[in-house]
N, C-alpha and C positions, 0 to 999 in steps of 0.2 A: 163210263168205258172210252180207253185210250187204245188208238190202232197208230202205228206208223205206216203213212202211204206217202205217193210221188205224187204232187201236182201234174196234172197233163195240159191242162190250158186254163185261162183265164175267161171267166163271161165277159157279155158287156155290162152285167148290171153290179159287178164287184165281188161276185162269190166266184168260186175257184173248183174246176172239176176235176177232182182224184182218182186214182187206180190203188186201189187196196187188193192183196193176195189174200183169198179165201182162207178160213183158217179153218182145220180140219181137226178131229179128235187122234188121228192116226198119225199127223205130220207130215207125211207122204215121204217116210224114208223109206221108199220102196227097195232101196237096194239090202235093208235088214231084214226085211220082212217076203218081200215078192208076193204082198197082199191084194189090194186090190186092181193096182196098174193104171189106175185113171191120172187122170190129168188133172190140174187145178185153174180153173176160170178165173182170171180178176174180176173183181169187183169194180164197177165204177159209178161215183155218185156226184153230186155237185153240192157242196158245201158254202158254208160261211166263211169269210178270208179276211177278217178283222185286223189281220197283222200283214197284210198284202206280199204275201209268199208272192214268188215268183212261178212261173212254168218250169217243170226239172225239179225242182226242187224237192228233198225229202222232209215233210212233216209230218207232227202228231198232230192225230183229228182225234176231238172228245167230243160225247153225246154225252146228255144228261144221264145220269144214272138212278135220277128215280126213274124217270120213264123205264130206262132198261131193265130195271129190278122189276115193274109193273111187268111189263113183257113177260119177263121169264115166269113170273108167277101164273101169269095166264096162261100160259103156253106149256109150261110144264108143270107145276104145282095142282093147279084145278082138276086136271084131266086122274092125276092119279090120289089126290084128295079125294074125289067121287066115286073112284073106283073103290077104294078101302071103304069111305062111310057104309056105301050103298054093298058091299059083299058084306059088312057084320051086322048093318040094318036086317038085311033079310036071311042071316046065318039060320036062322031056325027052321027055316022052310026047306035046306036042305044045300048039300054040296053044289048042286045040279043048277040048282035054282040059283043060287049065291051068286056064281061064277058066270051064269048069263046076265042077271039083273045088274050086276059089277062091270061087267063089258060094255053093257049099253048105258051106263053111267059115266064110263068113260072115254066114250064117243060122245055123247053129249058134253062132256067136258071140252071137247075141241070147238062144238059150235062156237063158243064165245070169242075163241081166238081167232076164227075163221073172219068172224063179224068184224073185230077189233081189225084186224091184218085190212079187210077192206074201207075200213074208214080211213086208218092210216095213210093207205095210198090215194084216196079220194083227198086228204086232204093236203099231200104235197110230199108224205114221208116224216119219218124222224128227222130231226135237226142236227145236225152236225157240224163242228166249228173247227177252225185250225188255231190251235194253240200253241203252236212253238215250231220252229222253221230248225232245220240243220243246215 
């Protein structure tokens, strides 16, 4: 996954602190829809800086696509897959039972995502690398 960021400052260990605009589904074109009206807080992260980008530069930051796809599967696909599997597995017991069991299965599918998030935070988070400067 690639994103454009701004280098805010350099750290003493040769890494860089960056600022990235938070992405959202609505793109915050509030003048178009007058929807949520929310403000967008920037995301700050410390990233590897092998190209020696300097403070103030716009850069392209990349993370491991393999790791990102694993997170996506765990967070989004596992709960949905468990929901449908549970629904059809107990469909013969009636609609009320199927719905109840599938909702419970959905929430059970969220537990591995929460545990993985805690493990990643303890280990220092996902690794991002500056791959190009503008």
